[in-house]
C-alpha positions in Angstrom: -60.0 127.5 -165.6 -60.5 131.2 -164.8 -62.2 132.3 -161.6 -63.2 135.8 -160.7 -63.0 136.6 -157.0 -66.3 137.8 -155.8 -67.5 139.0 -152.4 -69.5 135.9 -151.8 -66.4 133.8 -152.6 -68.3 131.7 -155.2 -66.0 132.6 -158.0 -69.1 133.0 -160.2 -69.9 136.4 -161.5 -73.5 136.3 -160.2 -73.4 138.2 -156.9 -71.5 140.5 -154.6 -70.7 144.2 -154.8 -68.5 143.8 -157.9 -71.5 142.9 -160.0 -74.0 145.5 -159.0 -75.5 147.9 -161.6 -73.1 150.8 -161.2 -69.9 148.9 -160.7 -69.9 146.8 -163.8 -71.1 149.5 -166.2 -74.3 147.7 -166.9 -77.3 146.3 -165.1 -80.9 147.4 -164.6 -80.1 151.1 -164.2 -78.2 151.3 -167.4 -74.8 151.8 -165.8 -73.3 154.3 -163.5 -70.2 156.4 -163.5 -68.0 153.3 -162.7 -65.2 153.3 -160.3 -64.1 156.5 -158.6 -62.1 158.7 -160.9 -62.7 156.7 -164.1 -65.3 155.4 -166.5 -64.1 151.8 -166.8 -65.5 148.6 -165.5 -64.5 147.0 -162.2 -63.9 143.3 -162.0 -62.5 141.1 -159.3 -59.1 139.6 -159.5 -58.7 136.8 -162.1 -56.5 133.9 -161.0 -55.4 131.0 -163.1 -54.5 127.7 -161.5 -52.6 125.1 -163.5 -53.4 125.4 -167.2 -52.5 122.5 -169.5 -53.5 121.9 -173.1 -55.3 125.3 -173.3 -54.8 128.8 -174.6 -55.6 131.9 -172.7 -55.9 135.4 -174.1 -56.0 138.5 -172.0 -57.0 141.9 -173.3 -59.1 143.1 -176.2 -59.1 141.8 -179.8 -57.3 138.5 -179.2 -57.3 135.7 -181.7 -56.6 132.4 -179.9 -55.6 129.3 -181.8 -55.3 126.1 -179.8 -54.7 123.0 -181.7 -52.1 120.7 -183.1 -49.3 122.5 -184.8 -48.2 121.1 -188.2 -44.8 119.6 -188.8 -41.8 121.8 -188.7 -40.8 123.1 -192.1 -37.8 121.4 -193.5 -35.7 121.7 -196.7 -36.4 119.3 -199.6 -33.5 117.0 -198.8 -34.9 116.3 -195.3 -38.5 116.0 -196.7 -37.2 113.4 -199.1 -35.5 111.6 -196.2 -38.7 111.7 -194.1 -40.7 110.2 -196.9 -38.1 107.4 -197.5 -37.9 106.7 -193.7 -41.7 106.4 -193.5 -41.8 104.0 -196.5 -38.9 101.9 -195.1 -40.5 101.8 -191.6 -43.7 100.5 -193.2 -41.8 97.9 -195.3 -39.9 96.7 -192.3 -43.2 95.6 -190.7 -43.5 92.9 -193.4 -40.0 91.4 -193.1 -38.8 88.6 -190.9 -38.0 90.1 -187.5 -34.4 90.2 -186.4 -32.4 92.2 -183.8 -30.9 94.3 -186.6 -34.3 95.0 -188.2 -35.7 95.9 -184.8 -32.9 98.3 -184.0 -33.2 99.9 -187.5 -37.0 100.2 -187.0 -36.5 101.9 -183.7 -34.0 104.3 -185.1 -36.3 105.1 -188.1 -39.1 105.9 -185.7 -36.9 108.3 -183.7 -35.6 109.9 -187.0 -39.1 110.5 -188.2 -40.0 112.1 -184.9 -36.9 114.3 -185.0 -37.5 115.5 -188.5 -41.2 116.3 -187.8 -40.3 118.2 -184.6 -37.2 120.1 -185.8 -37.3 120.0 -189.6 -34.0 118.1 -189.7 -32.0 115.1 -188.4 -28.7 115.3 -186.7 -25.5 114.0 -188.4 -25.0 111.5 -185.6 -28.5 110.0 -186.2 -27.8 109.9 -189.9 -24.5 108.1 -189.4 -26.3 105.5 -187.1 -28.9 104.9 -189.8 -26.2 104.3 -192.3 -24.5 101.7 -190.1 -27.8 100.1 -189.2 -28.8 99.8 -192.9 -25.5 97.9 -193.5 -26.1 95.7 -190.4 -29.6 94.8 -191.7 -28.6 94.6 -195.3 -29.8 90.9 -195.6 -33.3 92.1 -194.9 -33.2 95.6 -196.2 -31.0 95.2 -199.3 -33.9 93.9 -201.5 -36.2 96.8 -200.5 -36.4 99.8 -202.7 -37.3 101.9 -199.7 -34.0 100.8 -198.0 -32.1 102.0 -201.0 -34.0 105.3 -201.0 -33.1 105.9 -197.3 -29.5 105.0 -198.0 -29.3 107.5 -200.9 -31.0 110.3 -198.9 -28.7 109.7 -195.9 -25.7 109.7 -198.2 -26.7 112.9 -199.8 -27.1 114.6 -196.5 -23.9 113.3 -195.1 -22.0 114.1 -198.2 -21.1 110.7 -199.6 
């Protein structure tokens, strides 16, 4: 939230000497000469407290965009892995729960998040997925999405 300091301390630009006709370049008299030695406008200090979830532009001709950014761009191999991970995560919701399936599901969620944020997944994470796929093979082996994740991970790890 921006507050302009005014003489009356209200923080609202409706009173005080800063906002009289000659000082602001406008008003009832059509504007004066402005501040001494110049033709600009005079404003009070602008102070910003804590700003969160917002965008602030200072100066002329700003274009502010404040919204959710898209996913990080990634190469086609990681995009393929991301799609396979999403599908397998969805499929795992329909299988009989087990500790191995739960661990794999958690790792898939973290992998999806990492790829969306950075555009890639680290080699350590890919190796963990490979091991977890093997551990959960009784539940995952019959799922086409499990095979797709295994192939995508193998392609990225080189084998």
